[in-house]
C-alpha positions as MATLAB code, in Angstrom:
seq = 'MHKLSPHALRKIRAFRSHRRGWISLWVFVLFFMLSLGAELVANDKPLLVSYKGQWYAPVFKTYLETDFGGSLPFEADYKDTIISTEIDEHGFMVWPLVRFSYDSVNYQAEQFPAPPSALNWLGTDDQGRDIVARVLYGFRLSILFGFSLCIVSSVVGVVAGAVQGYYGGAVDLVFQRFMEIWSGMPVLYLLIILSSIVTMGFWSLLGVMLLFSWMGLVHVVRAEFLRCRQLDYVRAARAIGVRDRTIMFRHILPNAMVATISYLPFIFSGAVTTLTSLDFIGFGMPPGSPSLGELLAQGKNNLHAPWIGLTAFGVLGTLLCLLVFIGEAVRDAFDPNGGKKA';
ca = [
     -16.430  -25.251   10.457;
     -18.417  -22.915    8.232;
     -18.426  -23.938    4.584;
     -18.506  -21.548    1.675;
     -21.734  -21.344   -0.262;
     -21.895  -22.843   -3.784;
     -22.211  -19.313   -5.156;
     -18.993  -18.224   -3.436;
     -17.192  -21.352   -4.620;
     -18.212  -20.582   -8.211;
     -16.761  -17.098   -7.876;
     -13.493  -18.480   -6.522;
     -13.257  -21.008   -9.353;
     -13.991  -18.271  -11.880;
     -11.223  -16.137  -10.400;
      -8.744  -19.022  -10.453;
      -9.590  -19.730  -14.079;
      -8.412  -16.228  -14.945;
      -4.799  -17.319  -15.265;
      -3.193  -13.891  -15.537;
      -5.079  -12.534  -12.534;
      -4.444  -15.665  -10.447;
      -0.694  -15.559  -11.113;
      -0.640  -11.807  -10.459;
      -2.316  -12.334   -7.094;
       0.343  -14.827   -5.993;
       3.175  -12.611   -7.216;
       1.648   -9.642   -5.405;
       1.224  -11.636   -2.177;
       4.839  -12.846   -2.429;
       6.179   -9.312   -2.839;
       3.946   -8.003   -0.073;
       5.005  -10.704    2.398;
       8.637  -10.004    1.510;
       8.132   -6.295    2.177;
       6.378   -6.992    5.493;
       9.591   -8.658    6.639;
      11.762   -5.877    5.231;
      13.685   -5.550    8.500;
      14.728   -9.204    8.174;
      15.852   -8.772    4.547;
      17.449   -5.327    4.518;
      18.888   -3.906    7.717;
      22.062   -2.286    9.017;
      21.799   -4.491   12.122;
      22.544   -8.224   12.221;
      19.699  -10.658   12.682;
      21.505  -12.563   15.430;
      24.664  -12.010   17.425;
      26.478  -14.668   19.424;
      28.849  -13.044   21.909;
      30.604  -14.868   24.770;
      28.014  -17.621   24.815;
      25.012  -15.303   24.853;
      22.552  -14.609   22.029;
      21.300  -11.195   20.954;
      18.660  -10.123   18.402;
      19.568   -6.549   17.390;
      16.728   -6.402   14.834;
      14.162   -6.614   17.619;
      15.995   -4.978   20.523;
      18.473   -2.137   20.931;
      21.778   -2.977   22.590;
      24.574   -0.695   23.808;
      28.248   -0.772   22.939;
      28.973   -1.779   26.520;
      27.095   -5.051   25.889;
      29.800   -5.992   23.385;
      32.920   -4.820   25.168;
      32.672   -1.161   24.180;
      33.306    1.757   26.519;
      30.428    4.103   25.606;
      26.776    3.659   26.658;
      25.515    4.388   23.145;
      23.598    2.213   20.710;
      25.944   -0.329   19.202;
      27.109    0.248   15.643;
      27.721   -3.272   14.353;
      29.677   -1.986   11.363;
      32.111   -0.152   13.599;
      35.529   -1.784   13.399;
      36.000   -2.035   17.162;
      32.585   -3.588   17.842;
      32.684   -5.955   14.868;
      36.198   -7.118   15.739;
      35.224   -7.736   19.356;
      32.189   -9.785   18.333;
      34.163  -11.773   15.745;
      36.759  -12.677   18.371;
      34.187  -13.959   20.876;
      31.356  -15.109   18.604;
      29.790  -14.265   15.274;
      27.048  -12.228   13.576;
      24.289  -13.359   11.170;
      23.515  -10.548    8.721;
      20.452  -10.118    6.470;
      20.831  -10.390    2.686;
      21.124   -6.601    2.361;
      23.264   -4.955    5.037;
      21.533   -1.590    4.769;
      18.270   -0.151    6.034;
      16.283    2.402    4.027;
      18.108    5.302    5.720;
      21.585    3.758    5.956;
      24.420    5.477    4.085;
      27.182    3.496    2.417;
      30.206    5.541    3.390;
      32.479    3.112    1.539;
      31.214    4.295   -1.844;
      33.522    6.603   -3.741;
      30.661    8.688   -5.138;
      26.976    9.375   -4.649;
      24.984    8.049   -6.412;
      27.045    4.884   -6.724;
      26.432    2.342   -9.509;
      25.336   -1.250   -8.785;
      27.957   -3.351   -7.047;
      28.349   -6.493   -4.970;
      27.541   -4.446   -1.848;
      24.718   -2.376   -3.334;
      22.954   -4.621   -5.845;
      20.981   -1.788   -7.470;
      23.380    1.002   -6.540;
      22.759    3.923   -4.195;
      20.792    7.132   -4.505;
      22.275   10.620   -4.423;
      22.559   10.448   -0.633;
      24.353    7.101   -0.547;
      21.348    5.049    0.579;
      20.902    1.529   -0.762;
      18.230    1.381   -3.471;
      17.238   -2.232   -2.776;
      16.435   -1.339    0.829;
      14.538    1.802   -0.138;
      12.522   -0.065   -2.753;
      11.642   -2.820   -0.291;
      10.537   -0.427    2.459;
       8.892    1.909   -0.070;
       6.896   -0.964   -1.566;
       5.563   -1.800    1.885;
       4.669    1.820    2.571;
       2.779    2.116   -0.718;
       0.856   -1.126   -0.166;
      -0.103   -0.338    3.437;
      -1.157    3.167    2.455;
      -3.182    1.833   -0.465;
      -4.847   -0.814    1.719;
      -5.733    1.703    4.417;
      -7.114    4.282    2.016;
      -8.985    1.634    0.036;
     -10.701    0.197    3.117;
     -11.645    3.512    4.727;
     -12.777    5.175    1.495;
     -14.796    2.074    0.589;
     -16.662    2.199    3.902;
     -17.436    5.902    3.458;
     -18.368    5.462   -0.210;
     -20.639    2.480    0.438;
     -22.466    4.229    3.295;
     -22.920    7.432    1.275;
     -24.100    5.546   -1.802;
     -26.464    3.404    0.286;
     -28.109    6.418    1.942;
     -28.360    8.257   -1.353;
     -29.814    5.338   -3.303;
     -32.127    3.962   -0.621;
     -33.923    7.169    0.305;
     -33.872    8.780   -3.127;
     -35.961   11.901   -3.630;
     -34.629   15.065   -2.026;
     -31.784   13.177   -0.304;
     -30.611   11.818   -3.641;
     -30.956   15.213   -5.303;
     -28.913   17.034   -2.654;
     -26.213   14.342   -2.667;
     -25.992   14.422   -6.445;
     -25.522   18.181   -6.565;
     -22.878   17.961   -3.842;
     -21.100   15.162   -5.693;
     -21.073   17.164   -8.920;
     -19.477   20.136   -7.169;
     -17.034   18.104   -5.087;
     -15.916   15.878   -7.984;
     -15.397   18.919  -10.202;
     -12.685   20.318   -7.954;
      -9.042   19.992   -9.028;
      -8.160   17.214   -6.608;
      -4.402   17.175   -7.142;
      -4.100   20.942   -6.726;
      -6.150   20.856   -3.524;
      -3.981   18.029   -2.185;
      -0.870   20.057   -2.968;
      -2.268   23.122   -1.196;
      -3.317   21.148    1.885;
       0.009   19.306    1.950;
       1.898   22.606    1.856;
      -0.118   23.931    4.821;
      -0.145   20.828    7.031;
       2.977   18.854    7.916;
       2.206   15.493    6.391;
       2.697   12.065    7.910;
       1.173    8.717    7.077;
      -2.146    9.309    8.863;
      -2.533   12.992    8.037;
      -1.899   12.305    4.353;
      -4.383    9.447    4.534;
      -6.995   11.795    6.002;
      -6.407   14.441    3.337;
      -6.719   11.945    0.492;
      -9.848   10.453    2.062;
     -11.616   13.752    1.385;
     -11.804   12.774   -2.282;
     -11.091    9.063   -2.659;
     -14.501    7.931   -1.335;
     -16.369    9.300   -4.358;
     -15.366    6.439   -6.665;
     -17.809    3.932   -5.156;
     -20.770    6.210   -4.497;
     -22.274    6.057   -7.986;
     -21.878    2.278   -8.202;
     -23.528    1.611   -4.821;
     -26.207    4.259   -5.424;
     -27.261    2.661   -8.699;
     -27.580   -0.764   -7.052;
     -29.662    0.619   -4.170;
     -31.919    2.543   -6.550;
     -32.588   -0.720   -8.364;
     -33.118   -2.865   -5.269;
     -35.290   -0.414   -3.320;
     -38.193   -1.168   -5.648;
     -37.972   -4.956   -5.379;
     -40.738   -6.915   -3.702;
     -38.717   -8.189   -0.759;
     -37.705   -4.607    0.163;
     -41.302   -3.420   -0.023;
     -42.413   -6.388    2.087;
     -39.758   -5.625    4.706;
     -40.931   -2.031    4.895;
     -44.555   -3.129    5.173;
     -43.894   -5.295    8.230;
     -41.931   -2.532    9.941;
     -38.313   -3.607    9.469;
     -35.969   -0.722   10.234;
     -34.401    1.105    7.299;
     -30.893    0.407    8.591;
     -31.568   -3.320    8.677;
     -33.003   -3.307    5.155;
     -30.107   -1.271    3.813;
     -27.181   -3.143    5.292;
     -28.544   -6.651    5.765;
     -30.764   -7.152    2.721;
     -29.709   -4.714   -0.025;
     -26.002   -4.242    0.672;
     -25.012   -7.877   -0.126;
     -26.336   -7.324   -3.655;
     -24.288   -4.148   -3.976;
     -21.115   -5.833   -2.719;
     -20.580   -7.520   -6.091;
     -19.964   -4.196   -7.798;
     -18.078   -2.912   -4.752;
     -15.597   -5.796   -4.624;
     -15.001   -5.529   -8.371;
     -14.115   -1.877   -7.951;
     -11.724   -2.199   -4.997;
      -8.502   -3.167   -6.864;
      -8.844   -0.084   -9.047;
      -9.350    2.152   -6.003;
      -6.229    0.541   -4.569;
      -4.143    1.265   -7.662;
      -5.457    4.832   -7.732;
      -4.383    5.353   -4.129;
      -0.866    4.069   -4.861;
      -0.622    6.293   -7.942;
      -1.777    9.393   -6.058;
       0.693    8.805   -3.208;
       3.505    8.292   -5.716;
       2.554   11.497   -7.551;
       2.548   13.544   -4.344;
       5.896   12.094   -3.279;
       7.315   12.766   -6.728;
       6.559   16.489   -6.518;
       7.581   16.702   -2.849;
       4.172   17.078   -1.171;
       3.715   13.540    0.131;
       5.477   11.684    2.926;
       8.063   13.499    5.092;
      11.585   13.855    3.666;
      13.682   10.746    4.151;
      10.732    8.356    4.079;
      11.190    5.363    1.759;
       8.956    6.171   -1.174;
       8.661    5.058   -4.777;
       7.688    8.592   -5.771;
      10.754   10.072   -4.080;
      12.912    7.503   -5.883;
      11.332    8.513   -9.198;
      12.135   12.150   -8.430;
      15.757   11.186   -7.725;
      15.856    9.369  -11.072;
      14.653   12.528  -12.817;
      17.229   14.667  -11.045;
      20.095   12.209  -11.642;
      19.854   11.242  -15.285;
      23.543   10.355  -15.197;
      22.589    7.518  -12.800;
      19.967    5.627  -14.836;
      19.797    2.741  -12.363;
      17.746    4.923   -9.982;
      14.996    5.874  -12.410;
      14.852    2.472  -14.101;
      14.496    0.674  -10.764;
      11.764    2.980   -9.487;
       9.867    2.877  -12.788;
      10.178   -0.896  -13.034;
       8.910   -1.522   -9.491;
       6.020    0.945   -9.792;
       5.036   -0.335  -13.234;
       5.100   -3.941  -12.029;
       2.998   -3.092   -8.971;
       0.335   -1.264  -10.987;
       0.207   -4.039  -13.604;
      -0.318   -6.652  -10.887;
      -3.153   -4.623   -9.358;
      -4.826   -4.085  -12.725;
      -4.596   -7.777  -13.630;
      -6.032   -8.742  -10.233;
      -8.821   -6.209  -10.697;
      -9.673   -7.599  -14.117;
      -9.828  -11.117  -12.705;
     -12.094  -10.036   -9.841;
     -14.355   -8.170  -12.241;
     -14.645  -11.127  -14.590;
     -15.247  -13.532  -11.690;
     -18.227  -11.537  -10.467;
     -19.409  -10.641  -13.962;
     -18.435  -13.487  -16.320;
     -19.802  -11.632  -19.342;
     -17.909   -8.464  -18.492;
     -14.625   -9.458  -20.056;
     -12.702  -12.271  -21.640;
     -10.636  -14.645  -19.617;
      -6.890  -14.529  -20.040;
];
């Protein structure tokens, strides 16, 4: 089994010694794992059904009404009185903690939005959908989107910064001028224009945001490559005929990864913030998608229902604080003199 190097172990110990960042990492992982199993926590289908001696798992497989004594070959509605009564008479159902999915409507509520109750712990939005379920699914969407954008933009940014810093000269000059022009564009306005032209989904929105998100790492990686390209071991590798690609990504890149890793949590938080902003103004994910930004917009439009806005603001604020604290801990672990431990 491969053992970690002493240098890596020192970095891990330094990160763990940053108490606020270490606790934030565990809280973040707990919330993320909970959101990954959102279907098992919040769903309008039971987890298990026992009916006439047979077991069913509606969360993982679609069953028809005829499977439970119904007369129509449609997908079973387990909250329907006829179906639920039939199952209760010949077995039982095991429900998740929250009996609503992100798009389920609570038709039992007297008004929309409905205040918090025993059935809807944080109330419903203006369309009668459970806020706990929408927050749980929306948290997962934000995290997966942030992870995806962070990884892809980091790869593009590292490669661009490596090419720019390693070759220098005219290549560096052209890249710098392009970066100055590209970074000077009003990013949010361009995203709004593109989003209004193209019907956005998860991957299309990811592609549009990738046009600009990769620039954050370029300057950091470029500076490290400009410094390392003049070192003796790089000159020696060139002298003996080692390929440029090998020198760049096998010998110089590991030195640049310190700054890259320190920067990743902040790219992540920026991606989550941008997605939330686009959803808030209606140019992000398709309508009906569980989104923290859409929930914030509902809070703004329903000031008479403060539980909507307070929940969305609290979840988003907590998420961004966790990411910032983790980023500070990573930065201090790789650069002990860069900040004070908390």
